[in-house]
C-alpha positions as CSV (number, residue, x, y, z in Angstrom):
1,M,-18.9,1.4,1.5
2,A,-19.8,2.8,-1.9
3,V,-21.2,0.8,-4.8
4,L,-21.5,1.3,-8.5
5,C,-23.8,-1.1,-10.2
6,V,-22.8,-2.4,-13.6
7,S,-26.4,-3.1,-14.6
8,C,-27.8,0.4,-13.8
9,G,-24.6,2.5,-13.5
10,S,-26.1,4.3,-10.5
11,D,-24.1,5.4,-7.4
12,V,-25.4,4.0,-4.2
13,K,-24.2,5.5,-0.9
14,T,-24.5,2.4,1.2
15,A,-24.1,-1.3,0.8
16,P,-24.9,-4.2,3.1
17,K,-22.1,-4.9,5.6
18,T,-22.4,-8.6,5.0
19,P,-24.2,-10.1,2.0
20,A,-27.1,-12.4,2.8
21,K,-25.9,-16.0,3.0
22,A,-27.5,-17.2,-0.2
23,D,-27.9,-13.8,-2.0
24,A,-24.4,-12.8,-2.9
25,V,-20.8,-13.8,-3.2
26,I,-17.9,-11.3,-3.1
27,V,-14.5,-11.2,-4.8
28,F,-12.2,-9.2,-2.5
29,F,-9.3,-7.4,-4.1
30,T,-6.1,-5.9,-2.7
31,G,-2.9,-4.9,-4.5
32,N,-0.1,-2.4,-5.0
33,G,0.7,-2.8,-1.3
34,L,4.3,-1.8,-2.2
35,G,5.6,-3.1,1.1
36,K,3.2,-1.1,3.3
37,L,2.7,-3.7,6.0
38,K,0.9,-1.2,8.3
39,P,0.4,2.5,8.8
40,C,3.3,4.2,10.4
41,G,1.1,5.3,13.4
42,C,2.6,8.7,13.9
43,S,-0.5,10.7,13.1
44,G,-4.2,10.3,12.9
45,G,-6.3,9.7,9.8
46,Q,-4.2,6.8,8.4
47,L,-5.6,3.8,6.6
48,G,-4.2,0.4,6.0
49,G,-2.5,-2.5,7.7
50,L,-2.4,-6.3,7.0
51,S,-3.6,-7.1,10.5
52,R,-6.9,-5.3,10.0
53,R,-7.9,-7.0,6.7
54,S,-9.3,-10.1,8.4
55,T,-12.0,-8.1,10.0
56,I,-13.2,-7.1,6.5
57,F,-12.8,-10.5,4.9
58,N,-14.5,-12.3,7.8
59,R,-17.7,-10.4,7.2
60,V,-18.3,-13.0,4.4
61,S,-18.3,-16.7,4.9
62,E,-15.4,-18.6,3.2
63,D,-17.8,-20.4,0.8
64,K,-19.1,-17.1,-0.4
65,R,-15.9,-15.2,-1.2
66,L,-12.7,-15.1,-3.1
67,I,-9.7,-13.1,-1.9
68,I,-7.3,-11.9,-4.5
69,D,-4.2,-9.7,-4.6
70,T,-3.4,-8.1,-7.9
71,G,0.4,-7.9,-7.3
72,S,3.2,-5.4,-6.7
73,L,3.8,-6.7,-3.2
74,V,7.0,-4.6,-2.6
75,E,8.7,-1.5,-4.2
76,G,12.1,-3.0,-5.0
77,Q,14.5,-5.8,-4.3
78,S,16.5,-4.3,-1.4
79,E,17.2,-6.4,1.7
80,Q,14.3,-4.8,3.5
81,D,12.0,-5.4,0.5
82,V,12.8,-9.1,0.5
83,I,12.0,-9.3,4.2
84,K,8.7,-7.6,3.5
85,F,8.0,-9.9,0.6
86,N,8.3,-12.9,2.8
87,I,6.2,-11.4,5.6
88,T,3.5,-10.4,3.1
89,L,3.3,-14.0,1.7
90,Q,3.1,-15.4,5.2
91,A,0.3,-12.9,6.0
92,Y,-1.6,-13.9,2.9
93,G,-1.5,-17.5,4.0
94,L,-2.9,-16.5,7.4
95,L,-5.5,-14.4,5.7
96,D,-6.7,-17.2,3.5
97,Y,-6.0,-15.6,0.2
98,D,-7.1,-17.6,-2.7
99,L,-5.0,-16.1,-5.4
100,V,-2.0,-13.8,-5.8
101,N,-1.1,-12.3,-9.2
102,L,2.6,-11.6,-9.4
103,S,4.1,-8.7,-11.3
104,E,7.4,-9.0,-13.2
105,E,9.2,-7.6,-10.1
106,D,7.3,-9.9,-7.8
107,I,8.5,-12.9,-10.0
108,E,12.1,-11.8,-9.7
109,T,11.8,-11.4,-5.9
110,G,9.9,-14.7,-5.7
111,K,12.7,-16.5,-7.4
112,N,15.2,-15.1,-4.9
113,V,13.2,-16.4,-1.9
114,G,12.2,-19.7,-3.5
115,L,8.5,-18.9,-3.8
116,L,8.3,-20.5,-7.2
117,D,9.8,-23.7,-5.9
118,D,7.2,-24.1,-3.2
119,T,4.6,-26.7,-4.4
120,D,2.7,-26.5,-1.2
121,S,1.8,-22.8,-1.3
122,L,-1.2,-21.8,0.8
123,F,-2.6,-19.8,-2.2
124,N,-2.7,-20.0,-5.9
125,I,-0.4,-17.9,-8.1
126,I,-0.9,-16.4,-11.6
127,S,1.2,-14.0,-13.6
128,Y,1.2,-12.3,-17.0
129,Q,5.0,-12.8,-17.0
130,Q,5.5,-16.0,-18.9
131,S,9.0,-17.3,-19.8
132,S,10.9,-20.6,-20.1
133,D,12.3,-20.4,-16.6
134,V,8.9,-19.4,-14.9
135,D,6.2,-22.0,-14.6
136,V,3.3,-19.9,-13.4
137,P,-0.2,-20.1,-15.0
138,A,-1.8,-17.0,-16.5
139,K,-5.3,-17.8,-15.1
140,F,-7.2,-19.2,-12.3
141,A,-10.8,-20.4,-12.0
142,R,-13.1,-21.3,-9.1
143,S,-16.8,-22.0,-8.7
144,L,-18.8,-20.4,-6.0
145,L,-22.5,-21.1,-5.1
146,L,-25.0,-18.3,-5.6
147,R,-28.4,-19.4,-4.3
148,D,-27.3,-23.0,-4.7
149,K,-26.3,-22.5,-8.3
150,P,-22.6,-22.5,-9.4
151,V,-21.0,-19.3,-10.7
152,L,-17.6,-19.8,-12.3
153,V,-15.2,-16.9,-11.6
154,T,-12.2,-16.9,-13.9
155,V,-9.3,-14.5,-13.3
156,A,-6.6,-14.0,-15.9
157,A,-3.4,-11.8,-16.0
158,F,-2.3,-10.1,-19.2
159,D,0.4,-7.7,-20.3
160,A,-0.6,-5.7,-23.4
161,K,3.0,-4.5,-23.9
162,S,4.4,-8.0,-24.5
163,T,1.4,-9.9,-25.9
164,P,-1.0,-8.8,-28.7
165,I,-4.3,-7.7,-27.2
166,E,-6.1,-9.9,-29.8
167,Q,-5.1,-12.9,-27.6
168,I,-7.1,-11.7,-24.6
169,G,-10.1,-13.7,-25.6
170,Q,-8.1,-17.0,-25.6
171,L,-7.5,-16.6,-21.9
172,F,-11.1,-17.3,-21.2
173,A,-11.5,-20.2,-23.5
174,S,-13.0,-23.4,-22.1
175,G,-10.9,-26.2,-20.8
176,V,-10.0,-25.0,-17.3
177,N,-13.5,-25.0,-15.8
178,P,-13.6,-27.0,-12.5
179,V,-17.4,-27.6,-13.1
180,Q,-19.7,-27.3,-16.0
181,V,-21.9,-24.2,-15.6
182,D,-24.3,-22.3,-17.8
183,S,-22.4,-19.7,-20.0
184,K,-24.5,-17.0,-18.4
185,S,-23.2,-18.0,-14.9
186,K,-19.7,-17.0,-15.5
187,V,-17.7,-13.9,-14.4
188,N,-14.5,-13.2,-16.2
189,I,-12.0,-10.9,-14.6
190,L,-8.9,-9.6,-16.4
191,I,-5.9,-8.1,-14.5
192,L,-3.9,-5.8,-16.7
193,N,-0.3,-4.9,-16.2
194,H,-0.5,-2.1,-18.7
195,C,-3.6,-0.2,-19.6
196,D,-4.8,2.7,-21.6
197,D,-8.0,3.8,-23.3
198,T,-7.1,2.0,-26.5
199,I,-6.9,-1.3,-24.7
200,I,-10.2,-0.7,-22.8
201,D,-11.9,0.3,-26.1
202,F,-10.6,-2.9,-27.8
203,I,-11.8,-5.2,-25.0
204,T,-15.2,-3.4,-24.9
205,K,-15.8,-3.8,-28.6
206,K,-14.0,-7.1,-29.4
207,V,-13.9,-9.2,-26.3
208,P,-17.4,-9.2,-24.8
209,V,-16.5,-12.2,-22.7
210,V,-14.6,-10.0,-20.3
211,D,-16.8,-8.7,-17.5
212,C,-14.3,-6.8,-15.3
213,I,-10.9,-5.2,-15.9
214,V,-8.6,-4.5,-13.0
215,R,-6.2,-1.8,-14.3
216,P,-3.0,-0.5,-12.7
217,S,-3.5,1.9,-9.8
218,E,-2.5,5.5,-10.2
219,S,-3.7,6.7,-6.8
220,D,-4.1,5.5,-3.2
221,E,-7.8,5.3,-3.6
222,P,-9.7,2.7,-5.7
223,R,-11.1,4.1,-9.0
224,V,-14.1,2.7,-10.9
225,A,-15.5,3.3,-14.4
226,G,-17.9,1.7,-16.8
227,G,-17.3,0.8,-20.4
228,L,-19.8,0.7,-23.3
229,N,-23.2,0.0,-21.8
230,N,-21.5,-0.3,-18.4
231,K,-19.6,-3.4,-19.5
232,P,-16.9,-4.3,-18.8
233,L,-16.6,-2.8,-15.3
234,V,-13.2,-1.2,-15.1
235,F,-11.5,-0.4,-11.7
236,S,-8.3,-0.1,-9.9
237,V,-7.7,-1.2,-6.3
238,G,-5.6,1.7,-5.0
239,R,-2.1,1.6,-3.4
240,F,-0.5,0.9,0.0
241,G,-3.4,-1.3,1.2
242,R,-5.4,1.6,2.4
243,Y,-8.6,0.1,0.9
244,V,-10.1,-3.3,0.2
245,S,-12.1,-3.4,-3.0
246,G,-14.9,-5.9,-3.7
247,L,-16.8,-7.2,-6.6
248,Q,-20.3,-8.2,-5.3
249,I,-22.0,-10.8,-7.4
250,T,-25.8,-11.2,-7.1
251,E,-28.6,-12.7,-9.2
252,S,-30.3,-10.4,-11.6
253,P,-33.3,-11.9,-13.4
254,A,-33.8,-8.6,-15.2
255,Y,-30.3,-8.6,-16.6
256,K,-30.7,-11.4,-19.1
257,G,-29.8,-14.1,-16.6
258,K,-26.3,-12.8,-16.1
259,P,-25.1,-12.1,-12.5
260,R,-25.3,-8.5,-11.5
261,L,-21.9,-7.0,-10.5
262,S,-21.4,-4.2,-8.0
263,F,-18.2,-2.5,-7.0
264,I,-17.5,-2.0,-3.3
265,T,-14.8,0.0,-1.6
266,I,-14.0,-0.5,2.1
267,K,-11.6,1.7,4.1
268,V,-9.1,-0.1,6.2
269,K,-9.7,2.2,9.2
270,E,-7.7,2.4,12.4
271,E,-10.7,1.4,14.5
272,L,-11.0,-2.0,12.8
273,E,-10.0,-4.9,15.1
274,E,-6.5,-6.3,14.5
275,D,-5.8,-10.0,14.1
276,A,-3.5,-11.0,17.0
277,V,-1.6,-13.5,15.0
278,L,-0.8,-10.9,12.3
279,V,0.2,-8.4,14.9
280,Q,2.7,-10.9,16.1
281,L,3.9,-11.5,12.6
282,Y,4.6,-7.8,12.3
283,K,6.6,-7.9,15.5
284,G,8.6,-10.7,14.0
285,Y,9.3,-8.4,11.0
286,Q,10.5,-5.7,13.4
287,Q,12.8,-8.2,15.0
288,I,14.3,-9.4,11.7
289,V,14.9,-5.8,10.6
290,G,16.8,-5.2,13.9
291,E,18.8,-8.4,13.7
292,R,19.9,-7.6,10.1
293,N,21.1,-4.2,11.4
294,L,19.4,-2.4,8.5
295,L,19.6,1.0,10.3
296,E,23.3,1.1,10.1
297,K,23.4,-0.3,6.6
298,Y,21.2,2.5,5.4
299,Q,22.8,4.3,2.4
300,R,24.2,7.7,3.4
301,F,25.6,10.6,1.3
302,V,28.2,13.2,1.9
303,L,26.8,16.7,2.6
304,P,27.7,19.4,0.0
305,G,30.5,22.0,0.9
306,N,32.0,19.8,3.7
307,L,29.0,20.7,5.8
308,E,28.2,18.6,8.9
309,Y,25.3,18.1,11.3
310,T,26.1,19.1,14.8
311,G,22.9,18.4,16.8
312,S,20.5,20.7,18.5
313,E,22.5,21.2,21.7
314,S,25.1,23.2,19.7
315,C,22.4,25.8,18.9
316,K,21.4,26.4,22.5
317,G,24.2,28.9,23.3
318,C,22.9,31.5,20.8
319,H,19.2,30.5,20.6
320,E,18.3,29.5,24.1
321,Y,14.7,30.8,23.9
322,E,14.0,28.8,20.7
323,Y,15.8,25.8,21.9
324,D,13.9,25.6,25.2
325,K,10.6,26.3,23.5
326,W,11.2,23.6,20.9
327,G,12.1,21.1,23.7
328,Q,8.5,21.4,25.0
329,Q,7.0,20.2,21.8
330,A,6.2,16.8,20.4
331,H,8.8,16.9,17.5
332,A,11.6,17.2,20.1
333,H,10.5,13.8,21.5
334,A,9.9,12.0,18.2
335,Y,12.3,9.2,18.7
336,P,10.6,7.7,21.9
337,T,7.4,7.3,19.9
338,L,9.2,4.7,17.8
339,E,10.6,3.0,20.8
340,R,7.0,2.6,22.2
341,V,5.9,0.7,19.1
342,G,9.2,-1.2,18.5
343,S,10.1,0.6,15.3
344,Q,13.3,2.3,16.5
345,L,15.5,0.0,14.3
346,D,13.5,0.3,11.1
347,P,15.2,2.8,8.8
348,E,11.9,3.5,7.0
349,C,10.4,4.7,10.2
350,V,13.5,6.3,11.8
351,S,14.3,8.7,9.0
352,C,11.5,11.1,9.9
353,H,12.3,11.0,13.7
354,V,15.9,12.0,13.7
355,V,18.3,14.5,12.2
356,G,20.0,13.9,8.8
357,M,19.8,10.1,8.6
358,E,20.4,10.3,4.8
359,Y,23.8,11.9,5.3
360,E,27.1,10.7,6.8
361,S,27.2,13.2,9.7
362,G,23.6,12.6,10.6
363,F,21.9,9.9,12.7
364,V,23.3,6.4,12.4
365,S,22.1,4.7,15.6
366,E,21.2,5.5,19.2
367,Q,24.6,4.2,20.3
368,K,26.7,6.0,17.7
369,S,24.9,9.3,17.3
370,S,22.4,9.9,20.2
371,Q,22.8,13.7,19.8
372,M,20.9,13.3,16.5
373,K,17.8,11.7,18.0
374,N,14.5,13.4,17.6
375,V,13.5,16.1,15.1
376,G,15.8,19.0,15.8
377,C,16.9,22.4,14.6
378,E,18.8,21.1,11.6
379,N,15.9,19.2,10.1
380,C,14.3,22.5,9.1
381,H,17.2,25.0,9.1
382,G,20.0,22.8,7.5
383,P,23.3,21.5,8.8
384,G,24.9,23.9,11.3
385,S,28.7,23.3,11.2
386,E,29.7,26.4,9.1
387,H,27.1,28.6,10.8
388,I,28.6,27.7,14.2
389,R,32.2,27.9,13.1
390,T,31.7,31.4,11.8
391,E,29.6,32.5,14.8
392,G,26.6,33.1,12.7
393,D,28.3,35.0,9.8
394,T,27.6,32.0,7.4
395,A,23.9,31.5,6.7
396,L,22.3,28.1,7.1
397,T,21.9,26.3,3.8
398,E,20.5,23.2,2.2
399,P,19.6,20.4,2.6
400,K,16.5,21.4,4.6
401,S,13.4,19.4,5.2
402,G,9.9,20.7,4.6
403,C,6.9,19.6,6.5
404,I,5.5,17.6,3.6
405,D,8.7,15.5,3.4
406,C,7.3,13.5,6.3
407,H,3.7,14.7,6.6
408,T,2.7,12.7,3.5
409,P,-0.8,11.4,2.9
410,E,0.4,7.9,4.0
411,H,2.1,9.1,7.2
412,S,-0.1,12.0,8.2
413,G,-3.6,11.7,6.8
414,E,-4.9,14.8,8.7
415,Y,-2.1,17.2,7.6
416,A,-3.5,18.2,4.2
417,G,-6.0,21.0,4.6
418,N,-4.9,21.6,8.2
419,E,-1.5,23.1,7.7
420,G,-2.2,26.2,9.8
421,D,-3.2,24.1,12.8
422,F,-0.1,22.0,12.5
423,L,2.1,25.1,12.2
424,E,0.7,26.4,15.5
425,K,2.1,23.3,17.2
426,I,5.7,24.1,16.3
427,V,5.8,27.8,17.1
428,H,9.1,28.3,18.9
429,W,10.1,31.8,17.7
430,R,9.3,35.2,19.2
431,E,7.6,36.7,16.1
432,P,3.8,36.4,15.5
433,S,2.9,32.8,14.6
434,T,2.2,33.1,10.9
435,S,3.6,31.0,8.2
436,G,5.5,34.0,6.7
437,S,7.3,34.4,10.0
438,V,9.0,31.0,9.9
439,K,12.8,31.5,9.7
């Protein structure tokens, strides 16, 4: 964990794994999951997964924590996104989330699945998106005990594009407090849908009641910054659920009686224990994806110039050495890795494990196009129909895949910085194994 203290502004390399029972409370934050229910599992160094969050949350007793998601649950409103949306909400119920902030896109998806009609939700909902057909509050408040004294945590959502920023202060006006507490024992958190330096500067100078600002994420990792005199604390929670962020609240007699706030980041590592119930929930998601036949519904395009994919077997006659050498490597057996984890029917997973799934002559399903299973010649060299028809006189052309099309930071955390080592694993040509020799 890494901590930045608001009161002193100093970086601290370590933080306690679990706050002392009476010494601290923690507000956990996730957000911008964008439908990433778990790491793809194809390569090492990956972070994330709903099933691993409980190990982090359970380090703190329920009476000493709040668990909040800042929104952007999925990327769009496709059929698969809607399935993910429902699975995510079920997971948040199982993980005992206290509050979920819904973005405008989340609201629209929520309407479609009846979320806003559910009066028995397992968690509270807020949103900056306020309209006549949406009855969702803009703020939430709960009191937690810090050394047997109540600390009121208020969380409000705000959109500076649709609402004058002068109204921010009204969000934290009295009237919603579940208990009466001293004004110094309050922590006010503002979740912004839109943020720039002008807004931060205004809040810093004109709205001193705001203690923390959660701004939209621009990277996978959480980011933290201090405002004027280290107040308010400004941070983002990162994307794709690779980290859990935390706001640690402790007593600080030297800080004019106000609670001391420290920012914590926690990696959701592969070695964290998984929650068995959430593992089963993900298996249920895989089953739904398969039953909906999303793989065959995947949108496919026509290749340019009447080209077609032919499959790696068609290359063997002229490139026997390369074909045999490639067959000994892991990429040539990429599809079975999906079968082992039950993801062979998930189009988001399959696309990097087969040939040309984005195009009509590429992979459709194991039953309809088994010759396109696994990563083959045409992934890197392009569709081979004209090259074969003209007996090699026509050069192979686009579309071709590059390594980073699939070896992204989310899918292959160890690839960046180790490109040479990865290249050695795919050598199947006779020339010296240098990057300039790849044909």
